[in-house]
All heavy atoms as TSV, in Angstrom:
chain	resi	resn	atom	element	x	y	z
A	1	MET	N	N	-38.391	-59.713	2.446
A	1	MET	CA	C	-36.973	-59.985	2.290
A	1	MET	C	C	-36.600	-61.151	3.194
A	1	MET	O	O	-37.079	-61.267	4.323
A	1	MET	CB	C	-36.181	-58.728	2.698
A	1	MET	CG	C	-34.696	-58.924	2.511
A	1	MET	SD	S	-33.722	-57.461	2.771
A	1	MET	CE	C	-34.472	-56.317	1.659
A	2	LYS	N	N	-35.782	-62.022	2.655
A	2	LYS	CA	C	-35.311	-63.200	3.409
A	2	LYS	C	C	-33.833	-63.030	3.748
A	2	LYS	O	O	-33.061	-62.460	2.981
A	2	LYS	CB	C	-35.479	-64.468	2.592
A	2	LYS	CG	C	-36.945	-64.801	2.343
A	2	LYS	CD	C	-37.090	-66.066	1.584
A	2	LYS	CE	C	-38.540	-66.394	1.356
A	2	LYS	NZ	N	-38.700	-67.611	0.574
A	3	ARG	N	N	-33.450	-63.564	4.886
A	3	ARG	CA	C	-32.072	-63.533	5.361
A	3	ARG	C	C	-31.506	-64.942	5.281
A	3	ARG	O	O	-32.095	-65.876	5.854
A	3	ARG	CB	C	-32.015	-63.018	6.789
A	3	ARG	CG	C	-30.656	-63.022	7.419
A	3	ARG	CD	C	-30.770	-62.483	8.854
A	3	ARG	NE	N	-29.530	-62.638	9.547
A	3	ARG	CZ	C	-29.358	-63.392	10.622
A	3	ARG	NH1	N	-30.400	-64.071	11.127
A	3	ARG	NH2	N	-28.201	-63.486	11.202
A	4	TYR	N	N	-30.399	-65.082	4.590
A	4	TYR	CA	C	-29.713	-66.367	4.454
A	4	TYR	C	C	-28.373	-66.313	5.151
A	4	TYR	O	O	-27.675	-65.307	5.072
A	4	TYR	CB	C	-29.471	-66.728	2.980
A	4	TYR	CG	C	-30.706	-67.151	2.229
A	4	TYR	CD1	C	-31.545	-66.186	1.655
A	4	TYR	CD2	C	-31.039	-68.479	2.081
A	4	TYR	CE1	C	-32.672	-66.578	0.944
A	4	TYR	CE2	C	-32.176	-68.868	1.385
A	4	TYR	CZ	C	-32.964	-67.901	0.817
A	4	TYR	OH	O	-34.097	-68.281	0.131
A	5	ILE	N	N	-28.012	-67.416	5.775
A	5	ILE	CA	C	-26.665	-67.562	6.349
A	5	ILE	C	C	-26.071	-68.814	5.715
A	5	ILE	O	O	-26.638	-69.905	5.772
A	5	ILE	CB	C	-26.702	-67.677	7.862
A	5	ILE	CG1	C	-27.328	-66.394	8.466
A	5	ILE	CG2	C	-25.299	-67.880	8.417
A	5	ILE	CD1	C	-27.512	-66.424	9.948
A	6	PHE	N	N	-24.926	-68.609	5.052
A	6	PHE	CA	C	-24.225	-69.685	4.368
A	6	PHE	C	C	-22.997	-70.081	5.197
A	6	PHE	O	O	-22.183	-69.218	5.573
A	6	PHE	CB	C	-23.771	-69.219	2.982
A	6	PHE	CG	C	-24.904	-68.965	2.053
A	6	PHE	CD1	C	-25.530	-67.719	2.036
A	6	PHE	CD2	C	-25.368	-69.948	1.207
A	6	PHE	CE1	C	-26.588	-67.467	1.201
A	6	PHE	CE2	C	-26.435	-69.710	0.363
A	6	PHE	CZ	C	-27.039	-68.459	0.357
A	7	PHE	N	N	-22.840	-71.376	5.433
A	7	PHE	CA	C	-21.728	-71.916	6.187
A	7	PHE	C	C	-20.771	-72.551	5.193
A	7	PHE	O	O	-21.033	-73.601	4.634
A	7	PHE	CB	C	-22.233	-72.958	7.212
A	7	PHE	CG	C	-23.231	-72.373	8.147
A	7	PHE	CD1	C	-24.596	-72.505	7.899
A	7	PHE	CD2	C	-22.840	-71.665	9.251
A	7	PHE	CE1	C	-25.546	-71.962	8.767
A	7	PHE	CE2	C	-23.764	-71.116	10.132
A	7	PHE	CZ	C	-25.121	-71.251	9.874
A	8	CYS	N	N	-19.665	-71.847	4.948
A	8	CYS	CA	C	-18.781	-72.185	3.811
A	8	CYS	C	C	-17.453	-72.839	4.230
A	8	CYS	O	O	-16.505	-72.849	3.466
A	8	CYS	CB	C	-18.467	-70.895	3.046
A	8	CYS	SG	S	-19.929	-69.980	2.535
A	9	GLU	N	N	-17.410	-73.426	5.409
A	9	GLU	CA	C	-16.160	-74.011	5.888
A	9	GLU	C	C	-15.644	-75.110	4.984
A	9	GLU	O	O	-14.441	-75.332	4.860
A	9	GLU	CB	C	-16.328	-74.567	7.308
A	9	GLU	CG	C	-16.797	-73.583	8.342
A	9	GLU	CD	C	-18.325	-73.549	8.472
A	9	GLU	OE1	O	-19.035	-74.300	7.753
A	9	GLU	OE2	O	-18.813	-72.756	9.291
A	10	GLN	N	N	-16.556	-75.854	4.344
A	10	GLN	CA	C	-16.180	-76.988	3.521
A	10	GLN	C	C	-15.797	-76.605	2.094
A	10	GLN	O	O	-15.336	-77.459	1.323
A	10	GLN	CB	C	-17.326	-78.007	3.477
A	10	GLN	CG	C	-17.770	-78.507	4.826
A	10	GLN	CD	C	-16.663	-79.269	5.556
A	10	GLN	OE1	O	-15.919	-80.032	4.914
A	10	GLN	NE2	N	-16.527	-79.055	6.839
A	11	LEU	N	N	-15.968	-75.338	1.724
A	11	LEU	CA	C	-15.694	-74.899	0.364
A	11	LEU	C	C	-14.217	-74.591	0.156
A	11	LEU	O	O	-13.547	-74.119	1.086
A	11	LEU	CB	C	-16.503	-73.658	0.015
A	11	LEU	CG	C	-18.020	-73.741	0.125
A	11	LEU	CD1	C	-18.636	-72.422	-0.308
A	11	LEU	CD2	C	-18.551	-74.870	-0.713
A	12	SER	N	N	-13.746	-74.824	-1.037
A	12	SER	CA	C	-12.406	-74.402	-1.395
A	12	SER	C	C	-12.398	-72.872	-1.492
A	12	SER	O	O	-13.464	-72.222	-1.516
A	12	SER	CB	C	-11.974	-75.008	-2.746
A	12	SER	OG	O	-12.746	-74.415	-3.781
A	13	VAL	N	N	-11.252	-72.284	-1.559
A	13	VAL	CA	C	-11.139	-70.829	-1.657
A	13	VAL	C	C	-11.854	-70.350	-2.932
A	13	VAL	O	O	-12.603	-69.364	-2.895
A	13	VAL	CB	C	-9.645	-70.386	-1.668
A	13	VAL	CG1	C	-9.521	-68.887	-1.970
A	13	VAL	CG2	C	-9.014	-70.696	-0.335
A	14	ASP	N	N	-11.662	-71.049	-4.033
A	14	ASP	CA	C	-12.309	-70.671	-5.297
A	14	ASP	C	C	-13.828	-70.774	-5.223
A	14	ASP	O	O	-14.553	-69.902	-5.698
A	14	ASP	CB	C	-11.780	-71.518	-6.462
A	14	ASP	CG	C	-10.356	-71.178	-6.839
A	14	ASP	OD1	O	-9.879	-70.078	-6.486
A	14	ASP	OD2	O	-9.721	-72.036	-7.494
A	15	GLU	N	N	-14.320	-71.852	-4.603
A	15	GLU	CA	C	-15.766	-72.021	-4.436
A	15	GLU	C	C	-16.348	-70.927	-3.554
A	15	GLU	O	O	-17.406	-70.374	-3.835
A	15	GLU	CB	C	-16.094	-73.377	-3.819
A	15	GLU	CG	C	-15.883	-74.557	-4.727
A	15	GLU	CD	C	-16.089	-75.870	-4.017
A	15	GLU	OE1	O	-15.610	-76.008	-2.860
A	15	GLU	OE2	O	-16.713	-76.754	-4.598
A	16	TYR	N	N	-15.654	-70.598	-2.469
A	16	TYR	CA	C	-16.105	-69.556	-1.552
A	16	TYR	C	C	-16.168	-68.217	-2.279
A	16	TYR	O	O	-17.184	-67.513	-2.184
A	16	TYR	CB	C	-15.181	-69.466	-0.343
A	16	TYR	CG	C	-15.484	-68.327	0.597
A	16	TYR	CD1	C	-16.464	-68.452	1.564
A	16	TYR	CD2	C	-14.804	-67.111	0.474
A	16	TYR	CE1	C	-16.770	-67.387	2.416
A	16	TYR	CE2	C	-15.088	-66.047	1.309
A	16	TYR	CZ	C	-16.070	-66.203	2.291
A	16	TYR	OH	O	-16.363	-65.159	3.110
A	17	GLU	N	N	-15.098	-67.865	-2.987
A	17	GLU	CA	C	-15.067	-66.591	-3.697
A	17	GLU	C	C	-16.128	-66.513	-4.781
A	17	GLU	O	O	-16.742	-65.461	-4.982
A	17	GLU	CB	C	-13.678	-66.334	-4.262
A	17	GLU	CG	C	-12.641	-66.044	-3.173
A	17	GLU	CD	C	-11.229	-65.908	-3.677
A	17	GLU	OE1	O	-10.978	-66.126	-4.878
A	17	GLU	OE2	O	-10.355	-65.588	-2.866
A	18	SER	N	N	-16.372	-67.613	-5.475
A	18	SER	CA	C	-17.371	-67.642	-6.512
A	18	SER	C	C	-18.773	-67.467	-5.923
A	18	SER	O	O	-19.585	-66.716	-6.452
A	18	SER	CB	C	-17.284	-68.975	-7.267
A	18	SER	OG	O	-18.282	-69.062	-8.236
A	19	LEU	N	N	-19.055	-68.147	-4.804
A	19	LEU	CA	C	-20.342	-68.003	-4.149
A	19	LEU	C	C	-20.523	-66.577	-3.630
A	19	LEU	O	O	-21.581	-65.968	-3.826
A	19	LEU	CB	C	-20.488	-69.000	-3.001
A	19	LEU	CG	C	-21.766	-68.902	-2.181
A	19	LEU	CD1	C	-23.006	-69.118	-3.032
A	19	LEU	CD2	C	-21.741	-69.895	-1.013
A	20	TYR	N	N	-19.486	-66.050	-3.011
A	20	TYR	CA	C	-19.582	-64.671	-2.498
A	20	TYR	C	C	-19.884	-63.680	-3.619
A	20	TYR	O	O	-20.752	-62.823	-3.487
A	20	TYR	CB	C	-18.316	-64.268	-1.740
A	20	TYR	CG	C	-18.417	-62.852	-1.238
A	20	TYR	CD1	C	-19.057	-62.613	-0.009
A	20	TYR	CD2	C	-17.955	-61.760	-1.971
A	20	TYR	CE1	C	-19.198	-61.308	0.447
A	20	TYR	CE2	C	-18.112	-60.468	-1.503
A	20	TYR	CZ	C	-18.732	-60.255	-0.304
A	20	TYR	OH	O	-18.894	-58.968	0.156
A	21	LYS	N	N	-19.181	-63.822	-4.733
A	21	LYS	CA	C	-19.382	-62.899	-5.852
A	21	LYS	C	C	-20.812	-63.032	-6.410
A	21	LYS	O	O	-21.466	-62.023	-6.663
A	21	LYS	CB	C	-18.391	-63.157	-6.970
A	21	LYS	CG	C	-18.534	-62.190	-8.140
A	21	LYS	CD	C	-17.436	-62.332	-9.154
A	21	LYS	CE	C	-17.550	-61.422	-10.338
A	21	LYS	NZ	N	-18.706	-60.631	-10.512
A	22	ALA	N	N	-21.306	-64.263	-6.538
A	22	ALA	CA	C	-22.661	-64.450	-7.061
A	22	ALA	C	C	-23.699	-63.846	-6.087
A	22	ALA	O	O	-24.638	-63.190	-6.543
A	22	ALA	CB	C	-22.935	-65.949	-7.234
A	23	LEU	N	N	-23.486	-64.033	-4.796
A	23	LEU	CA	C	-24.399	-63.444	-3.812
A	23	LEU	C	C	-24.313	-61.921	-3.853
A	23	LEU	O	O	-25.332	-61.223	-3.831
A	23	LEU	CB	C	-24.083	-63.960	-2.407
A	23	LEU	CG	C	-24.452	-65.417	-2.137
A	23	LEU	CD1	C	-23.814	-65.886	-0.848
A	23	LEU	CD2	C	-25.956	-65.577	-2.088
A	24	ASP	N	N	-23.086	-61.415	-3.923
A	24	ASP	CA	C	-22.883	-59.956	-3.914
A	24	ASP	C	C	-23.514	-59.290	-5.146
A	24	ASP	O	O	-24.058	-58.212	-5.068
A	24	ASP	CB	C	-21.416	-59.640	-3.802
A	24	ASP	CG	C	-21.134	-58.214	-3.382
A	24	ASP	OD1	O	-21.860	-57.699	-2.508
A	24	ASP	OD2	O	-20.217	-57.608	-3.942
A	25	ASP	N	N	-23.437	-60.003	-6.267
A	25	ASP	CA	C	-23.995	-59.458	-7.518
A	25	ASP	C	C	-25.521	-59.525	-7.559
A	25	ASP	O	O	-26.132	-58.738	-8.273
A	25	ASP	CB	C	-23.434	-60.228	-8.727
A	25	ASP	CG	C	-21.971	-59.920	-9.006
A	25	ASP	OD1	O	-21.434	-58.978	-8.426
A	25	ASP	OD2	O	-21.385	-60.687	-9.805
A	26	ASN	N	N	-26.129	-60.432	-6.812
A	26	ASN	CA	C	-27.577	-60.646	-6.925
A	26	ASN	C	C	-28.391	-60.339	-5.681
A	26	ASN	O	O	-29.615	-60.246	-5.757
A	26	ASN	CB	C	-27.835	-62.102	-7.325
A	26	ASN	CG	C	-27.357	-62.403	-8.721
A	26	ASN	OD1	O	-27.967	-62.016	-9.690
A	26	ASN	ND2	N	-26.221	-63.070	-8.831
A	27	SER	N	N	-27.761	-60.176	-4.540
A	27	SER	CA	C	-28.469	-59.924	-3.292
A	27	SER	C	C	-28.635	-58.453	-3.018
A	27	SER	O	O	-27.916	-57.613	-3.559
A	27	SER	CB	C	-27.701	-60.553	-2.109
A	27	SER	OG	O	-27.608	-61.933	-2.224
A	28	PHE	N	N	-29.619	-58.146	-2.179
A	28	PHE	CA	C	-29.778	-56.771	-1.710
A	28	PHE	C	C	-28.539	-56.328	-0.909
A	28	PHE	O	O	-28.030	-55.253	-1.101
A	28	PHE	CB	C	-31.035	-56.682	-0.835
A	28	PHE	CG	C	-31.186	-55.356	-0.126
A	28	PHE	CD1	C	-31.520	-54.219	-0.839
A	28	PHE	CD2	C	-30.965	-55.259	1.230
A	28	PHE	CE1	C	-31.650	-53.012	-0.188
A	28	PHE	CE2	C	-31.100	-54.043	1.881
A	28	PHE	CZ	C	-31.435	-52.924	1.168
A	29	MET	N	N	-28.040	-57.225	-0.047
A	29	MET	CA	C	-26.853	-56.925	0.742
A	29	MET	C	C	-26.167	-58.246	1.090
A	29	MET	O	O	-26.844	-59.216	1.452
A	29	MET	CB	C	-27.210	-56.166	2.014
A	29	MET	CG	C	-25.998	-55.778	2.823
A	29	MET	SD	S	-26.331	-54.655	4.236
A	29	MET	CE	C	-27.851	-55.233	4.903
A	30	THR	N	N	-24.849	-58.279	0.991
A	30	THR	CA	C	-24.062	-59.468	1.327
A	30	THR	C	C	-22.977	-59.056	2.306
A	30	THR	O	O	-22.266	-58.089	2.085
A	30	THR	CB	C	-23.418	-60.071	0.080
A	30	THR	OG1	O	-24.438	-60.329	-0.883
A	30	THR	CG2	C	-22.669	-61.353	0.377
A	31	ILE	N	N	-22.868	-59.815	3.407
A	31	ILE	CA	C	-21.908	-59.478	4.463
A	31	ILE	C	C	-21.043	-60.706	4.760
A	31	ILE	O	O	-21.552	-61.724	5.209
A	31	ILE	CB	C	-22.644	-59.073	5.756
A	31	ILE	CG1	C	-23.630	-57.933	5.472
A	31	ILE	CG2	C	-21.648	-58.678	6.842
A	31	ILE	CD1	C	-24.614	-57.688	6.572
A	32	PRO	N	N	-19.717	-60.591	4.519
A	32	PRO	CA	C	-18.848	-61.701	4.910
A	32	PRO	C	C	-18.630	-61.650	6.448
A	32	PRO	O	O	-18.429	-60.585	7.013
A	32	PRO	CB	C	-17.534	-61.413	4.174
A	32	PRO	CG	C	-17.548	-59.927	3.947
A	32	PRO	CD	C	-18.996	-59.515	3.846
A	33	LYS	N	N	-18.760	-62.793	7.071
A	33	LYS	CA	C	-18.574	-62.909	8.515
A	33	LYS	C	C	-17.298	-63.705	8.786
A	33	LYS	O	O	-16.650	-64.199	7.880
A	33	LYS	CB	C	-19.779	-63.607	9.155
A	33	LYS	CG	C	-21.103	-62.928	8.933
A	33	LYS	CD	C	-21.229	-61.708	9.815
A	33	LYS	CE	C	-22.639	-61.179	9.772
A	33	LYS	NZ	N	-22.891	-60.163	10.753
A	34	HIS	N	N	-16.968	-63.862	10.065
A	34	HIS	CA	C	-15.796	-64.643	10.438
A	34	HIS	C	C	-16.027	-66.111	10.163
A	34	HIS	O	O	-17.182	-66.552	9.992
A	34	HIS	CB	C	-15.459	-64.401	11.912
A	34	HIS	CG	C	-16.516	-64.904	12.849
A	34	HIS	ND1	N	-17.752	-64.313	12.958
A	34	HIS	CD2	C	-16.516	-65.948	13.689
A	34	HIS	CE1	C	-18.484	-64.983	13.840
A	34	HIS	NE2	N	-17.759	-65.985	14.300
A	35	ASN	N	N	-14.968	-66.878	10.117
A	35	ASN	CA	C	-15.030	-68.346	9.914
A	35	ASN	C	C	-15.760	-68.756	8.640
A	35	ASN	O	O	-16.486	-69.736	8.629
A	35	ASN	CB	C	-15.675	-69.034	11.134
A	35	ASN	CG	C	-14.862	-68.852	12.380
A	35	ASN	OD1	O	-13.640	-68.713	12.312
A	35	ASN	ND2	N	-15.500	-68.884	13.523
A	36	ARG	N	N	-15.571	-67.968	7.580
A	36	ARG	CA	C	-16.123	-68.307	6.255
A	36	ARG	C	C	-17.647	-68.498	6.294
A	36	ARG	O	O	-18.200	-69.438	5.744
A	36	ARG	CB	C	-15.406	-69.518	5.699
A	36	ARG	CG	C	-13.956	-69.196	5.368
A	36	ARG	CD	C	-13.190	-70.407	4.962
A	36	ARG	NE	N	-13.740	-70.969	3.741
A	36	ARG	CZ	C	-13.042	-71.329	2.698
A	36	ARG	NH1	N	-11.752	-71.150	2.702
A	36	ARG	NH2	N	-13.601	-71.848	1.660
A	37	ILE	N	N	-18.287	-67.581	6.936
A	37	ILE	CA	C	-19.745	-67.529	6.955
A	37	ILE	C	C	-20.173	-66.290	6.178
A	37	ILE	O	O	-19.570	-65.221	6.306
A	37	ILE	CB	C	-20.294	-67.477	8.389
A	37	ILE	CG1	C	-19.964	-68.785	9.114
A	37	ILE	CG2	C	-21.780	-67.207	8.407
A	37	ILE	CD1	C	-20.307	-68.784	10.574
A	38	ILE	N	N	-21.180	-66.435	5.319
A	38	ILE	CA	C	-21.684	-65.312	4.537
A	38	ILE	C	C	-23.154	-65.099	4.921
A	38	ILE	O	O	-23.936	-66.036	4.947
A	38	ILE	CB	C	-21.589	-65.587	3.018
A	38	ILE	CG1	C	-20.141	-65.852	2.604
A	38	ILE	CG2	C	-22.166	-64.415	2.245
A	38	ILE	CD1	C	-20.015	-66.323	1.167
A	39	GLU	N	N	-23.496	-63.847	5.177
A	39	GLU	CA	C	-24.904	-63.484	5.444
A	39	GLU	C	C	-25.383	-62.689	4.236
A	39	GLU	O	O	-24.696	-61.773	3.782
A	39	GLU	CB	C	-24.953	-62.634	6.715
A	39	GLU	CG	C	-26.338	-62.248	7.118
A	39	GLU	CD	C	-26.343	-61.494	8.437
A	39	GLU	OE1	O	-25.287	-60.972	8.883
A	39	GLU	OE2	O	-27.432	-61.392	9.020
A	40	ALA	N	N	-26.536	-63.079	3.708
A	40	ALA	CA	C	-27.074	-62.414	2.533
A	40	ALA	C	C	-28.556	-62.111	2.742
A	40	ALA	O	O	-29.280	-62.910	3.292
A	40	ALA	CB	C	-26.900	-63.273	1.286
A	41	PHE	N	N	-28.956	-60.933	2.261
A	41	PHE	CA	C	-30.363	-60.526	2.342
A	41	PHE	C	C	-30.915	-60.556	0.924
A	41	PHE	O	O	-30.424	-59.875	0.032
A	41	PHE	CB	C	-30.456	-59.115	2.954
A	41	PHE	CG	C	-30.048	-59.122	4.394
A	41	PHE	CD1	C	-28.724	-58.939	4.757
A	41	PHE	CD2	C	-31.003	-59.339	5.392
A	41	PHE	CE1	C	-28.336	-58.944	6.087
A	41	PHE	CE2	C	-30.610	-59.342	6.719
A	41	PHE	CZ	C	-29.283	-59.141	7.063
A	42	TRP	N	N	-31.955	-61.378	0.739
A	42	TRP	CA	C	-32.469	-61.685	-0.591
A	42	TRP	C	C	-33.859	-61.053	-0.749
A	42	TRP	O	O	-34.785	-61.336	-0.010
A	42	TRP	CB	C	-32.590	-63.204	-0.734
A	42	TRP	CG	C	-32.873	-63.682	-2.094
A	42	TRP	CD1	C	-34.068	-64.127	-2.565
A	42	TRP	CD2	C	-31.962	-63.768	-3.185
A	42	TRP	NE1	N	-33.963	-64.499	-3.869
A	42	TRP	CE2	C	-32.661	-64.288	-4.288
A	42	TRP	CE3	C	-30.622	-63.439	-3.360
A	42	TRP	CZ2	C	-32.075	-64.498	-5.512
A	42	TRP	CZ3	C	-30.049	-63.658	-4.577
A	42	TRP	CH2	C	-30.763	-64.182	-5.643
A	43	ASP	N	N	-33.982	-60.199	-1.769
A	43	ASP	CA	C	-35.299	-59.569	-1.995
A	43	ASP	C	C	-35.801	-59.814	-3.412
A	43	ASP	O	O	-36.745	-59.169	-3.841
A	43	ASP	CB	C	-35.259	-58.089	-1.689
A	43	ASP	CG	C	-34.321	-57.296	-2.598
A	43	ASP	OD1	O	-33.515	-57.931	-3.315
A	43	ASP	OD2	O	-34.393	-56.045	-2.575
A	44	ASN	N	N	-35.223	-60.761	-4.114
A	44	ASN	CA	C	-35.673	-61.107	-5.450
A	44	ASN	C	C	-36.951	-61.960	-5.372
A	44	ASN	O	O	-37.170	-62.661	-4.388
A	44	ASN	CB	C	-34.606	-61.904	-6.200
A	44	ASN	CG	C	-33.378	-61.065	-6.487
A	44	ASN	OD1	O	-33.351	-59.872	-6.274
A	44	ASN	ND2	N	-32.328	-61.713	-6.951
A	45	LYS	N	N	-37.751	-61.906	-6.410
A	45	LYS	CA	C	-38.965	-62.731	-6.448
A	45	LYS	C	C	-38.661	-64.190	-6.718
A	45	LYS	O	O	-39.369	-65.064	-6.263
A	45	LYS	CB	C	-39.919	-62.194	-7.533
A	45	LYS	CG	C	-40.497	-60.854	-7.168
A	45	LYS	CD	C	-41.458	-60.349	-8.203
A	45	LYS	CE	C	-41.993	-58.994	-7.796
A	45	LYS	NZ	N	-42.946	-58.436	-8.735
A	46	GLU	N	N	-37.571	-64.438	-7.421
A	46	GLU	CA	C	-37.174	-65.828	-7.694
A	46	GLU	C	C	-36.465	-66.411	-6.468
A	46	GLU	O	O	-35.825	-65.692	-5.705
A	46	GLU	CB	C	-36.216	-65.871	-8.883
A	46	GLU	CG	C	-36.841	-65.439	-10.186
A	46	GLU	CD	C	-35.856	-65.529	-11.332
A	46	GLU	OE1	O	-35.431	-66.651	-11.657
A	46	GLU	OE2	O	-35.521	-64.472	-11.878
A	47	ALA	N	N	-36.574	-67.709	-6.317
A	47	ALA	CA	C	-35.877	-68.374	-5.219
A	47	ALA	C	C	-34.370	-68.266	-5.408
A	47	ALA	O	O	-33.871	-68.313	-6.545
A	47	ALA	CB	C	-36.269	-69.849	-5.172
A	48	ILE	N	N	-33.661	-68.143	-4.327
A	48	ILE	CA	C	-32.209	-67.982	-4.402
A	48	ILE	C	C	-31.560	-69.165	-5.119
A	48	ILE	O	O	-30.605	-69.013	-5.862
A	48	ILE	CB	C	-31.602	-67.740	-2.987
A	48	ILE	CG1	C	-30.182	-67.178	-3.087
A	48	ILE	CG2	C	-31.637	-69.021	-2.141
A	48	ILE	CD1	C	-29.634	-66.651	-1.802
A	49	GLU	N	N	-32.116	-70.362	-4.912
A	49	GLU	CA	C	-31.562	-71.563	-5.526
A	49	GLU	C	C	-31.730	-71.544	-7.049
A	49	GLU	O	O	-31.008	-72.226	-7.763
A	49	GLU	CB	C	-32.223	-72.808	-4.959
A	49	GLU	CG	C	-31.991	-72.994	-3.477
A	49	GLU	CD	C	-33.016	-72.261	-2.596
A	49	GLU	OE1	O	-33.820	-71.453	-3.114
A	49	GLU	OE2	O	-32.987	-72.491	-1.395
A	50	ASP	N	N	-32.702	-70.783	-7.552
A	50	ASP	CA	C	-32.932	-70.696	-8.992
A	50	ASP	C	C	-32.005	-69.690	-9.647
A	50	ASP	O	O	-31.839	-69.721	-10.865
A	50	ASP	CB	C	-34.388	-70.287	-9.282
A	50	ASP	CG	C	-35.380	-71.354	-8.889
A	50	ASP	OD1	O	-34.976	-72.548	-8.758
A	50	ASP	OD2	O	-36.565	-71.009	-8.671
A	51	VAL	N	N	-31.423	-68.799	-8.861
A	51	VAL	CA	C	-30.580	-67.728	-9.410
A	51	VAL	C	C	-29.109	-68.018	-9.202
A	51	VAL	O	O	-28.287	-67.737	-10.071
A	51	VAL	CB	C	-30.964	-66.365	-8.772
A	51	VAL	CG1	C	-30.067	-65.254	-9.263
A	51	VAL	CG2	C	-32.413	-66.055	-9.042
A	52	ILE	N	N	-28.783	-68.601	-8.070
A	52	ILE	CA	C	-27.380	-68.811	-7.690
A	52	ILE	C	C	-27.090	-70.297	-7.558
A	52	ILE	O	O	-27.872	-71.028	-6.924
A	52	ILE	CB	C	-27.064	-68.090	-6.379
A	52	ILE	CG1	C	-27.240	-66.577	-6.597
A	52	ILE	CG2	C	-25.674	-68.421	-5.865
A	52	ILE	CD1	C	-27.047	-65.739	-5.377
A	53	GLN	N	N	-25.989	-70.709	-8.123
A	53	GLN	CA	C	-25.562	-72.106	-7.971
A	53	GLN	C	C	-24.857	-72.240	-6.617
A	53	GLN	O	O	-23.737	-71.765	-6.439
A	53	GLN	CB	C	-24.635	-72.517	-9.091
A	53	GLN	CG	C	-24.235	-73.968	-9.053
A	53	GLN	CD	C	-23.393	-74.385	-10.241
A	53	GLN	OE1	O	-23.177	-73.632	-11.139
A	53	GLN	NE2	N	-22.939	-75.607	-10.188
A	54	ILE	N	N	-25.523	-72.901	-5.699
A	54	ILE	CA	C	-24.969	-73.088	-4.342
A	54	ILE	C	C	-24.295	-74.449	-4.308
A	54	ILE	O	O	-24.913	-75.472	-4.606
A	54	ILE	CB	C	-26.085	-73.004	-3.299
A	54	ILE	CG1	C	-26.752	-71.619	-3.391
A	54	ILE	CG2	C	-25.514	-73.221	-1.900
A	54	ILE	CD1	C	-28.029	-71.504	-2.599
A	55	PRO	N	N	-22.986	-74.484	-3.953
A	55	PRO	CA	C	-22.288	-75.766	-3.924
A	55	PRO	C	C	-22.972	-76.770	-2.995
A	55	PRO	O	O	-23.497	-76.381	-1.940
A	55	PRO	CB	C	-20.886	-75.389	-3.404
A	55	PRO	CG	C	-20.735	-73.939	-3.717
A	55	PRO	CD	C	-22.116	-73.355	-3.609
A	56	ALA	N	N	-22.936	-78.011	-3.352
A	56	ALA	CA	C	-23.601	-79.057	-2.573
A	56	ALA	C	C	-23.031	-79.170	-1.169
A	56	ALA	O	O	-23.743	-79.547	-0.239
A	56	ALA	CB	C	-23.466	-80.391	-3.309
A	57	ASN	N	N	-21.760	-78.845	-0.999
A	57	ASN	CA	C	-21.127	-78.961	0.335
A	57	ASN	C	C	-21.210	-77.674	1.138
A	57	ASN	O	O	-20.474	-77.476	2.096
A	57	ASN	CB	C	-19.691	-79.457	0.214
A	57	ASN	CG	C	-18.843	-78.562	-0.680
A	57	ASN	OD1	O	-19.359	-77.782	-1.479
A	57	ASN	ND2	N	-17.532	-78.710	-0.580
A	58	CYS	N	N	-22.136	-76.778	0.764
A	58	CYS	CA	C	-22.347	-75.523	1.495
A	58	CYS	C	C	-23.727	-75.573	2.128
A	58	CYS	O	O	-24.739	-75.587	1.423
A	58	CYS	CB	C	-22.231	-74.341	0.545
A	58	CYS	SG	S	-22.511	-72.748	1.355
A	59	ASN	N	N	-23.767	-75.613	3.450
A	59	ASN	CA	C	-25.036	-75.623	4.166
A	59	ASN	C	C	-25.502	-74.178	4.357
A	59	ASN	O	O	-24.688	-73.278	4.483
A	59	ASN	CB	C	-24.882	-76.292	5.515
A	59	ASN	CG	C	-24.546	-77.765	5.374
A	59	ASN	OD1	O	-25.134	-78.454	4.563
A	59	ASN	ND2	N	-23.570	-78.221	6.148
A	60	TYR	N	N	-26.819	-73.991	4.379
A	60	TYR	CA	C	-27.358	-72.652	4.633
A	60	TYR	C	C	-28.711	-72.745	5.280
A	60	TYR	O	O	-29.392	-73.756	5.213
A	60	TYR	CB	C	-27.412	-71.836	3.324
A	60	TYR	CG	C	-28.308	-72.396	2.248
A	60	TYR	CD1	C	-29.594	-71.935	2.105
A	60	TYR	CD2	C	-27.842	-73.363	1.380
A	60	TYR	CE1	C	-30.404	-72.415	1.081
A	60	TYR	CE2	C	-28.652	-73.866	0.367
A	60	TYR	CZ	C	-29.930	-73.401	0.251
A	60	TYR	OH	O	-30.739	-73.869	-0.742
A	61	VAL	N	N	-29.058	-71.645	5.911
A	61	VAL	CA	C	-30.384	-71.535	6.564
A	61	VAL	C	C	-31.014	-70.228	6.106
A	61	VAL	O	O	-30.345	-69.292	5.705
A	61	VAL	CB	C	-30.289	-71.583	8.103
A	61	VAL	CG1	C	-29.818	-72.942	8.583
A	61	VAL	CG2	C	-29.427	-70.467	8.639
A	62	CYS	N	N	-32.335	-70.216	6.143
A	62	CYS	CA	C	-33.083	-69.029	5.739
A	62	CYS	C	C	-34.019	-68.642	6.879
A	62	CYS	O	O	-34.634	-69.502	7.507
A	62	CYS	CB	C	-33.888	-69.360	4.486
A	62	CYS	SG	S	-34.984	-68.012	3.970
A	63	SER	N	N	-34.112	-67.344	7.107
A	63	SER	CA	C	-35.065	-66.859	8.122
A	63	SER	C	C	-35.772	-65.643	7.605
A	63	SER	O	O	-35.367	-65.018	6.656
A	63	SER	CB	C	-34.358	-66.565	9.434
A	63	SER	OG	O	-33.405	-65.575	9.278
């Protein structure tokens, strides 16, 4: 399982909500954090980038 942290400060409200919904629908667990940060735990065999459209102005890290 991989842990992703998405930094969504640059996203519009609609982009943020769309990304959160996509993560929530496809991730093992999705946790909204303060300051428009989303933490997601990914256990799919496919890469997250192949399943979810991540906005270009949203930075993220994987651990």
